[in-house]
C-alpha positions in Angstrom: 62.9 -4.3 16.5 59.7 -3.3 18.0 60.8 0.5 18.0 61.9 0.4 14.2 58.2 -1.0 13.8 56.7 1.7 15.7 58.7 4.2 14.1 57.9 2.9 10.6 54.2 2.9 11.7 54.3 6.5 13.0 56.0 7.4 9.7 53.6 5.9 7.9 50.6 7.5 9.7 52.0 10.8 9.6 52.5 10.8 5.7 48.6 9.4 5.4 47.5 12.1 7.7 49.4 14.9 5.3 47.9 13.4 2.3 44.3 13.3 4.0 44.7 17.2 5.2 45.9 17.9 1.7 42.8 16.5 0.1 40.5 17.7 2.7 41.7 21.2 1.8 41.5 21.0 -1.8 38.0 19.8 -1.1 37.1 22.6 1.2 38.5 25.3 -1.2 36.2 23.8 -4.0 33.3 23.9 -1.6 34.1 27.8 -0.4 34.7 28.6 -4.4 31.0 27.0 -5.0 29.3 29.2 -2.2 31.1 32.2 -3.1 29.8 32.0 -6.7 26.6 31.1 -5.3 26.4 34.3 -3.0 27.8 36.4 -6.1 24.6 35.1 -7.9 22.3 35.7 -5.3 23.4 39.7 -4.7 22.6 39.9 -8.4 19.3 38.4 -8.3 18.3 40.4 -5.1 19.5 43.7 -6.9 17.2 42.8 -10.0 14.4 42.0 -7.4 14.6 45.3 -5.8 15.2 47.5 -8.8 12.0 45.9 -10.3 10.0 46.2 -7.0 10.8 49.8 -7.2 10.1 50.7 -10.9 6.7 49.0 -10.2 6.1 51.0 -7.2 7.2 54.2 -9.0 4.6 53.3 -11.7 1.7 52.2 -9.3 1.9 55.6 -7.5 2.5 57.9 -10.9 -0.7 56.1 -12.4 -2.4 56.8 -9.2 -1.4 60.5 -9.0 -2.1 60.9 -12.6 -5.9 59.0 -12.2 -7.3 61.6 -9.5 
């Protein structure tokens, strides 16, 4: 009788562990997707910033050369 109770307990624990693992996997998947999206947006912003910086430096150097 005790063995059957322990077996039932083990089965319940296994099923709860599988359920918890699936939920955690789903949550981590959402987090990874969120960080992936944030990384893409960061790359776009950095590219825009770099382009703006290059254009501004080119303009400053062009004006300085023209002014002489």
